[in-house]
C-alpha positions in Angstrom: 19.8 -2.4 20.2 17.3 -1.5 17.7 18.1 -1.0 14.0 18.1 2.4 13.0 17.0 1.5 9.6 14.2 -1.0 10.1 13.7 -3.7 7.3 9.7 -3.9 6.6 8.7 -7.3 5.5 7.5 -7.7 2.2 3.7 -7.9 2.1 2.6 -8.8 -1.3 -0.7 -7.0 -2.6 -3.4 -9.3 -2.8 -5.8 -9.3 -6.0 -9.0 -7.4 -5.4 -12.2 -9.5 -5.5 -15.4 -7.7 -6.3 -18.0 -7.7 -3.5 -21.7 -7.9 -3.4 -23.0 -4.6 -2.3 -26.7 -5.3 -2.1 -25.9 -8.2 -0.1 -24.0 -6.4 2.3 -26.4 -3.7 2.5 -29.1 -6.4 3.5 -26.7 -7.9 6.1 -25.8 -4.5 7.7 -29.5 -3.5 7.4 -30.7 -6.4 9.7 -27.9 -5.7 12.2 -28.9 -2.1 12.4 -32.5 -2.8 12.4 -32.0 -5.2 15.5 -29.9 -2.5 17.2 -32.5 -0.1 16.7 -35.3 -2.1 17.8 -33.1 -2.8 21.2 -32.9 1.0 21.4 -36.4 1.6 20.9 -37.2 -1.0 23.3 -35.5 0.8 25.9 -36.8 4.0 25.1 -40.3 2.7 25.2 -39.7 1.1 28.7 -38.4 4.4 30.1 -41.3 6.1 28.9 -43.5 7.8 31.7 -46.6 7.0 30.0 -48.3 3.5 29.5 -48.0 3.0 26.1 -47.8 -0.6 25.8 -45.6 -3.0 23.8 -46.6 -1.5 20.5 -45.2 1.8 21.4 -42.0 0.6 20.3 -43.2 0.9 16.8 -45.9 3.6 17.2 -43.6 6.0 19.3 -40.3 4.8 18.2 -40.4 3.4 14.9 -38.3 6.3 13.6 -35.4 5.2 15.8 -35.5 1.5 14.1 -36.0 3.2 10.7 -32.9 5.5 11.5 -30.8 2.6 12.6 -31.6 0.4 9.6 -31.0 3.1 7.1 -27.6 4.0 8.4 -26.2 0.5 8.6 -27.9 -0.3 5.1 -26.4 2.7 3.6 -23.0 2.2 5.2 -22.7 -1.5 4.1 -23.8 -0.7 0.5 -21.7 2.5 -0.1 -18.4 0.9 1.5 -18.7 -2.1 -0.9 -19.8 -0.1 -3.9 -16.8 2.5 -3.3 -14.5 -0.5 -3.1 -15.8 -2.1 -6.3 -15.2 1.3 -8.0 -12.0 2.1 -6.8 -10.8 -1.6 -7.1 -9.2 -1.2 -3.6 -10.0 -2.4 -0.2 -8.7 0.2 2.4 -9.7 2.7 4.9 -11.2 5.3 2.3 -13.9 3.1 1.5 -14.8 2.9 5.3 -14.5 7.0 5.3 -17.1 7.1 2.3 -19.3 4.6 3.8 -19.2 6.3 7.3 -19.9 9.7 6.2 -23.0 8.6 4.0 -24.2 6.7 7.0 -23.8 9.7 9.2 -25.5 11.7 6.8 -28.4 9.5 6.8 -28.9 9.7 10.4 -28.8 13.6 10.1 -31.5 13.7 7.2 -34.3 13.6 10.0 -33.1 17.1 11.1 -33.6 18.5 7.8 -30.6 20.7 8.5 -27.7 20.8 6.1 -25.1 21.8 8.8 -26.2 18.7 11.1 -26.2 16.2 8.1 -22.7 17.2 7.1 -21.7 17.2 10.9 -23.0 13.8 11.6 -21.3 12.4 8.5 -17.8 13.9 9.6 -18.4 12.4 12.9 -19.3 8.9 11.7 -16.5 8.9 9.0 -13.9 9.9 11.6 -15.1 7.3 14.2 -15.3 4.4 11.8 -12.1 5.1 9.8 -10.1 5.4 13.0 -11.9 1.9 14.2 -10.9 0.3 11.0 -7.3 1.9 10.7 -6.7 0.5 14.4 -7.4 -3.1 13.5 -11.1 -3.1 13.3 -11.7 -5.4 16.2 -12.2 -4.9 20.0 -10.0 -8.0 20.6 -6.8 -6.5 19.8 -4.6 -5.8 16.8 -4.5 -8.6 14.4 -1.5 -9.3 12.2 -2.2 -8.8 8.3 -3.4 -12.2 7.2 -1.2 -11.6 3.9 2.0 -12.3 5.5 1.9 -16.0 5.4 5.6 -16.7 5.3 6.5 -17.0 8.9 10.2 -17.4 8.1 10.4 -13.7 6.6 8.3 -12.4 9.4 11.0 -13.9 12.0 14.0 -12.5 9.6 12.5 -9.2 9.6 12.0 -9.1 13.4 15.6 -10.4 13.8 17.0 -7.9 11.5 15.1 -5.1 13.3 16.5 -6.2 16.7 20.0 -7.5 15.9 22.2 -7.6 19.0 25.8 -7.1 19.0 28.2 -10.1 19.0 29.9 -9.2 22.1 26.4 -9.2 24.0 25.9 -12.6 22.5 29.1 -14.1 23.3 29.0 -12.8 26.9 25.5 -14.5 27.4 26.1 -17.6 25.9 29.8 -18.0 26.5 32.8 -19.2 24.7 33.8 -22.2 23.1 31.8 -25.1 21.3 32.9 -23.6 17.8 32.5 -19.8 19.0 36.1 -18.3 19.2 36.0 -14.6 19.1 39.0 -12.4 19.3 41.5 -13.1 22.1 40.0 -16.6 22.8 43.2 -18.5 22.7 44.7 -16.2 25.4 42.0 -16.3 27.8 41.7 -20.1 27.1 45.5 -20.4 28.2 44.7 -18.4 31.3 41.9 -20.5 32.5 44.0 -23.7 31.8 46.8 -22.3 33.8 44.7 -21.1 36.7 42.7 -24.4 36.9 45.5 -27.1 36.2 48.8 -25.3 36.2 49.5 -26.0 32.4 51.2 -23.3 30.4 50.3 -24.3 26.9 52.1 -22.6 24.2 50.6 -21.9 20.8 51.9 -23.8 17.8 52.9 -22.0 14.8 51.8 -23.4 11.6 54.4 -21.7 9.5 57.3 -24.2 9.1 59.8 -21.3 8.3 
């Protein structure tokens, strides 16, 4: 039976540590450039004209530049927002995602598309980060280091009735619920024919 008032484990707020926004922009830019190069290579290979291997850069160089710029803008703006706010949460991801999406929409030279791309990127990246930020499943918060506190919170949230526990593990061995002596006398009488009367501790 679930506890109607679940007790949340105490998660201490970790102190914020400043991040290197330029390093993050470079790292994300390289990853974005690699993804853009792969996308441009696929587009070049599917081209109906024989443009050669250099067509990856001459015909689809804009794709590589767009991927690189969007990834670099995301990495820089996300960490810059975190440094300014002194917090590491999903709002930084939303800011970075919006600016990255806006960077991809600049090539259209239309404000509605710039804002639309920014909104789509912000929603998708924020949702991904909010749900754990990994494709391998939800990861428990690393700040919850005390395993005892975590298990204690789980026990309190899923506390079972004492009658259910006694029914499962049985009586005796130090477990004496209400009516135990009467049931014990009945079992002894049924098994051995002994009728044991309780002894009163009152001398009067």
